[in-house]
Phi, psi and omega in degrees: 000316184284349181249009180260152180266108183295332180288324175292327180293336181255007183294337177290333180268319180240116182303142179306325180298325179292316179296320179293320177296324178296317179298316178299318179299320179296321178296318179296319179297320179295315180297313181294318180295322179294316178298317178299317181297316181295316181291316184296319182270350181070026184297315182295316180297318178298317182298311184290323176297316180293324178296315180296319179295319182292327179295326180282335183263353185301140179290336177210154179273140180264136178280171181297321179296321180290322177297319178296319178298319178295320179297316179296317180296322177297315180296318184283312187277308187280324184267299186289328183250003180050050185292349180287346180270116177278331179283122186297316181297318180295322179294316180297316179298319179294318179295320177300314180293319183293308181287331174296320177300313181298314182292315186296308184277332174294315178294326177300314180296320179297316182291320182291320183268324185269328185222064190283344182226164176298343180292339177244091185305135181274131175303138184301326183296326180294315178296320179297320178295324177298312178295316180299316179298316179297318179293323177297319177300315183294315181297308181294319184290314180289326175299314178296314188295319186264339188232343187246332182309135185299316183291343177266308185287322186258327185256356175072020179280162181288139176293349178272356177287125185246143175224165181298331179295343180273001186300318183294306185294323180290317179292325177294315178296319180296318180299311181294317182295309180294325178296315179293319178296320177299312181297320179296312181292324179294320179296331179271357179075023181283141181291338181286355182300321182295326178297314182288332174295318177298318178294322177298316180295319179296312181298320180292322177296319177296318181301309185273341180267352183254023183307316182295343184246008181230185181270011184302315187294340185294338180291345180268318183261355177295318176301323178295320179294321178295321178296316179299321180294318179293321178297319179298322178291325182286322182268359173097355181281309177052031180053036178062025179251157176297141182264155173207165180282103187287341181269005180247096182302325181296319179292323177298318180294319178297320179297318180295318181292327176297322179292328184268350190300324184277353183272139178295145183297335178263005179055025179078006184250359182078011181243130181294130182284137179283147179298142181286092186233006189260347186245000000 
């Protein structure tokens, strides 16, 4: 089961050309949705305007070598390691979801375009990566949804409470969950497999087609924002905010406790304040 290509298994019902056209359409939807999101929110204009202002206000000019070093550090720490998360559980859940997303949908594209039918045997490692990616999405996503979300863990709200901001994580979880169930049932020859394939297709379409209304687009411009922040810290502008060593968790914690030291533990409400552990 873990070494079979579920897309090749359904190729007798859905022609490979249709599946390949669907993948291309999803890529187009993501590109168009991201551009719409950037234009609608003015993210690109804000970024470049802020970049020009910060370059003029910097206490010192950064050389090419230092800029390259900052770019590499941004890629390794902020992007690949999700270094912006100080909470360890939240970082692990995010990394599981991020790398699971890359494996799950990357392997899907490889199987659909490279091995679309049983006539072209799929390497076992590709199928294994597909299963591993889907399981990583489910583990990280459900862990986040039921145990880490701030409104659930800190505010005591029900995990069944839904908002538009939840569209990305819910559609991603639905896509991975229905996809894995479809592949499992198809491998067992169950008649319900087609039902779950339909649910998988719907969830995936919602995931990639709802970019302007979800958090999907942030994965594209978030690295640029992280790079700009590091440049601001290096040249002294820091967006006019107090600076601190962001790579030193102990210093960050000391800074947070200094801000809270003067506040009463009950915040004047007679209720003991919970330790700041959610962000």
